[in-house]
N, C-alpha and C positions, 0 to 999 in steps of 0.2 A: 379642284384639280391643281396639279403642279404645272407651273409654267416655266419654261427654260428658254433663255436667250443666249446664244453664242456670239462671240466677237473675236477678232484678232487674226482672222485668216488673211491670205494674200498671196502674192507672188514672191518667191525667194529663190536664190541660187542654191545649187547643191552645196552642202556644207554649212549653209546658213541656219539661222534660228528663228523661231516664231514662238509666241506665247498666246495660247487660246484661253479665253475666259468664258465661264458659264455662270450666269446669274439665275438663281432659282427663287421662285416665290409661289405662294399658295399653300395648299394643304400638305406641308412637309412635316411629317410626324411618324412616330413608330420606328421600326427597324427597316432601314432602306440602304440602298447602295447608289452612288453616283459614279458615272464614268463617261468615258469618251469612246465613241465608235467612229469608224470611217467607212466610206463606200465609194469605190471607183465605178465609173460607168461599166455596166455589164457584169459587175462582180457583186458578190454577196456582202452585205454589211458585216463588218467584223469588229470585235472588241479590241480596243487599243490599250486602255488602262481603266481601272476602277478603284474606288476607295470607299470603304465602309465607314459608318459613323464612328466606329472605334478606331479608325485610322489604318486598318489593314489594306495593303496595296496588292494589286494584281496587274501584271503587264503581259502583253503579247510578246512572244519571243522575238519578233521582228523589230521591236522598239526598245527592248531592254538595254540599258546603258546609254540610251540616247534621249529618251523621253522621261519626264517626271510629272506625275500627277500630284497635286497638292490642293489644299482647301483652306478657306477661311470660314470655319463653321458658323461663327457668330454673324457673319454677313451673308451666309448661304451662297458662297462663291466657290467655284472649283476651277482650277487652272490646269493647263497642260503645257508644260515647257518642252519645246521640241528643239533639240540640237542635232547637229550633224545630219541635216535633212538630206534625203535621197530622192531621186525622181520617183521611185516606187512608193513614196509617201504621199504622192499626189492623190487627193480624194476630197470629198465633202466630209467634213468632220462634224459629228453630231454629239451633243451633250445628252446624257440619258439619266433618268431617275427611275429606280426600280424598287418595288416593294412586293416581294413574291412574284406573282404573274402580272401585276399591274405595272405598266410602263408609261413614261412620259418622255417625249422627245422635243428637242429644240428644232429650229428651222434649218440648221446646218450652216456651216461656214466653209467656203472653198479654200483649200490649201493647194497651191501649185508650186512644185519644185522643178525648176527648169533654168537652163542657161539662156 
């Protein structure tokens, strides 16, 4: 199995920045995608950003220009740099590993954007 551990969440003021990290381990092989999702209470989990093994990026429209996903492939690390944070960014952020229909999720890290 693939194991994912997120870190870096916390409380930040609007306009501030955070960097989330995801460490992956286990059966990481083949063609897969890693990304970040978020879920607020009562809302559906949504894709924030993802990156393929070849380096192709995909962002939700709501975070384009503010968030940046990056990776250190040799260390199996994926990052999400979040700038210009808004209250609507408040959610639990989950790291995701995907290979076809197979999914692995981290435990999530809380991001709260509030004054």
